[in-house]
Every structure is written in structure tokens, then in C-alpha cells.
C-alpha positions as CSV (number, residue, x, y, z in Angstrom):
1,M,17.0,-13.6,-59.0
2,N,20.6,-14.8,-59.5
3,L,21.0,-17.4,-56.8
4,G,24.5,-18.4,-58.0
5,S,26.6,-21.0,-58.2
6,W,25.1,-22.4,-54.9
7,D,25.6,-26.2,-55.9
8,S,29.3,-26.2,-55.8
9,A,29.6,-23.2,-53.0
10,I,27.9,-26.0,-50.7
11,I,30.1,-28.8,-51.9
12,K,33.1,-26.1,-50.8
13,S,31.7,-25.2,-47.6
14,L,30.9,-29.0,-46.1
15,S,34.8,-29.8,-47.5
16,W,36.5,-27.0,-45.9
17,V,34.4,-27.4,-42.8
18,A,35.0,-30.9,-42.4
19,L,38.7,-30.9,-43.2
20,G,39.0,-28.0,-40.9
21,I,37.4,-30.3,-37.8
22,I,39.4,-33.1,-38.9
23,V,43.2,-31.3,-38.5
24,I,42.0,-29.9,-35.3
25,T,41.4,-32.9,-34.1
26,L,44.3,-34.5,-35.1
27,V,46.1,-31.1,-33.9
28,M,44.5,-31.1,-30.5
29,G,44.8,-35.1,-30.0
30,S,47.8,-37.4,-30.3
31,L,48.9,-38.6,-33.6
32,P,48.8,-42.6,-34.5
33,T,52.1,-44.1,-34.0
34,T,51.0,-48.2,-35.1
35,A,49.0,-49.6,-37.8
36,S,46.3,-50.2,-35.1
37,D,46.0,-46.4,-34.5
38,I,46.1,-45.7,-38.0
39,A,43.2,-47.7,-39.1
40,G,41.1,-46.9,-35.8
41,L,41.5,-43.2,-36.9
42,F,40.6,-43.8,-41.0
43,V,37.8,-45.8,-39.5
44,S,36.7,-42.4,-36.9
45,I,37.2,-39.9,-39.9
46,L,35.1,-42.1,-41.8
47,L,32.2,-42.5,-39.1
48,F,32.5,-38.8,-38.7
49,L,32.1,-37.9,-42.0
50,G,29.2,-39.8,-42.7
51,V,27.5,-38.4,-39.7
52,Y,28.5,-34.9,-40.4
53,L,27.3,-35.0,-44.2
54,I,23.7,-36.3,-43.5
55,V,23.6,-33.5,-40.2
56,S,24.6,-30.8,-42.7
57,L,22.5,-31.7,-45.3
58,V,19.6,-32.2,-43.2
59,G,20.5,-28.4,-42.0
60,W,21.2,-27.1,-45.3
61,L,17.8,-28.5,-46.5
62,C,15.5,-27.1,-43.9
63,V,17.3,-23.9,-42.8
64,G,20.3,-23.2,-45.3
65,F,18.8,-23.5,-48.7
66,P,15.5,-22.0,-47.6
67,V,17.2,-18.8,-46.0
68,H,19.5,-18.8,-49.2
69,W,16.6,-18.1,-51.2
70,L,14.8,-15.5,-49.0
71,I,17.9,-13.9,-48.7
72,C,18.6,-13.7,-52.4
73,K,14.9,-12.6,-53.2
74,Y,14.1,-9.9,-50.3
75,A,17.8,-8.9,-49.4
76,N,20.2,-9.0,-52.6
77,A,22.2,-11.5,-51.2
78,S,24.4,-9.0,-48.9
79,F,27.0,-10.5,-46.8
80,K,25.8,-8.5,-43.7
81,I,22.6,-10.1,-44.0
82,Y,24.4,-13.6,-44.2
83,L,26.1,-13.0,-41.4
84,A,23.4,-11.7,-38.9
85,V,21.1,-15.0,-40.2
86,S,24.1,-17.4,-39.6
87,I,24.7,-15.9,-36.1
88,L,21.0,-16.0,-35.0
89,V,21.2,-19.9,-36.0
90,S,24.6,-20.3,-34.1
91,L,23.0,-18.3,-31.1
92,T,19.6,-20.1,-31.1
93,L,21.4,-23.8,-31.5
94,Y,23.7,-23.0,-28.8
95,F,20.6,-21.6,-26.1
96,V,17.9,-23.8,-26.8
97,Q,19.8,-27.2,-27.0
98,S,22.1,-27.4,-25.1
99,Q,25.8,-25.5,-24.1
100,D,27.5,-28.5,-25.6
101,S,26.2,-27.7,-28.7
102,I,28.6,-25.1,-29.7
103,L,29.8,-27.3,-32.2
104,F,27.4,-27.4,-34.4
105,A,26.8,-23.3,-33.8
106,L,30.0,-22.7,-35.0
107,T,29.8,-25.5,-37.9
108,A,26.9,-23.8,-38.5
109,L,28.1,-20.5,-38.7
110,S,31.6,-22.0,-40.5
111,Q,29.5,-23.4,-43.1
112,A,27.1,-20.7,-43.8
113,L,29.6,-17.5,-44.2
114,I,32.3,-19.7,-46.4
115,F,29.2,-20.7,-48.5
116,R,28.4,-17.1,-48.9
117,F,31.8,-16.6,-50.1
118,C,32.0,-18.9,-52.7
119,V,28.3,-18.9,-54.1
120,Y,28.9,-15.5,-56.2
121,K,32.7,-16.2,-56.6
122,K,33.3,-16.2,-60.1
123,T,35.9,-19.4,-60.7
């Protein structure tokens, strides 16, 4: 059973999704103009990254890695299975927690799809 290069794939998926969230937030908000605004933005980004990494790593440990192992073992690491499981987890997060958790659902979906793209990619 080949699990791929999951260590580098998880780092890439976490990094790309975090970068995407930061860029979307900057584009949708106002860009900082003063030194105080820049310092506040820097602190906000650091806080976001800390919380994001903790929540993402807990999610990967509780859901992501066991599901990856099961998919590799029983479904031959099919991209369709990753997509179906990602959508199922996203819908579960969306309907079970609240409708405000759409960001968590989209983040989980994005991380899983980027992970699957990178896990068996030849570097």
C-alpha cells in the first residue's frame, strides 16, 4: 500500500489554503495605509495562522490521515473517492454545526483536494 508523499502534501495543502484565505481577506477588505494598520494586519495574520494550523492539524489527525489510509487501502487512492469524502465531510460540517461554518467546510474541501493532487505527484 503506497501512501504517497503525504508529509510534503499536507504542508502544501495547509500553505496554499492559508495563503488563499489571506489573499481573499486582503482583497475583500481595505488595504492598510498607516504603520499602525500594517502592524495590526501583521498581528492578525499571525493569530490567524496559529489558530488555522491548530484547527487544521487536529482535523488532519482526527479525520484526514485515517481517511487517507482507508482510501489507499480499499479504494486504490482514487481521486473520485477523495472528492466524495471531502464533499461528505464538508456537508456534515455545514449541516451539523451551523450554517455559519461554511468557511470550515470549504477549507476542509480545499485542503483535501490539494492534498490529493500533491500526494502522488512526482516532484
